[in-house]
N, C-alpha and C positions, 0 to 999 in steps of 0.2 A: 906168080907169089911163089915164095918158097918156102918149106916144112918145119921150116923156125916155130923149137917151140914158147911158148908160153908158159910158165906155171907161176900156178897160183895157188898159196899155201891157206889152208885151212884150220880151224881148230876145229878137235874133234866132234865140238857141239854145233860148229858151225857147216860144217859136212851133214848131221843129223836135219839139221833143220831145211836146208838146201835138200836135200837127197829126197824129204818127205814131202815138200811141197812141189819138186819136179814129177814126183811118184802120181800124186794125184792131180796135179796138171797134167800129163802127159796121156792120163789112164779116161781122162773127160774129152767126149767131143765137143771141143770148145773151136768157139764161130772166130777164132783169133785170127785178124787179120794180118796175115805173114806177110812181107815184101817180099819173100821167096822161100822155096819150102826148103832152102837151105838152113835158113832160121830155126826149122821145128825141127833139124837132122844133127843140129850142133845142138839143140834143147836135150835132144833123145840120148845125145851120144855124151853128153855130160852124166845123165842121171845113171847109163851105164859104167861110166868109169868111178863112177861114186857109188855103185851097186857091188861094185869088184872089193872095194875097200870098207863097205860098211860091214863089220860081222854084227851091229846094234839089231840091224833090220832083220837077222837071222834070231834073235830071242821069243821068247816068249814073251818077255815084258817091253816090247816095242813102244807102243805108245807110250809105255809110264816112261822110258829112254826119251822120248819126242818132248813129251811135257816140261820135263826138267833141263833138257837142251832152250828149249822155248824160254826159259824160266830164266836160266843162267843169261841171256842173250837179253832180253828186252829189255828196252830201256824203262830204268826205273824213273813211276809217276810219281811228282809233287805234288 
């Protein structure tokens, strides 16, 4: 397979929510049945890529930023 890049664009809110989820997921001792360790490696790599872009993760009000991002994205319940 070639090294052709696939580019996915995320809003800042989407990036915050995804980064927060991946950091929690990757830091837990999950007994997730990966079919191959490469799947886990991809999740680690995505977390790393997001971390490089996430200025919000370094702020002291990180949890407030995550909460606001989740609120902005969440489907409105009727």
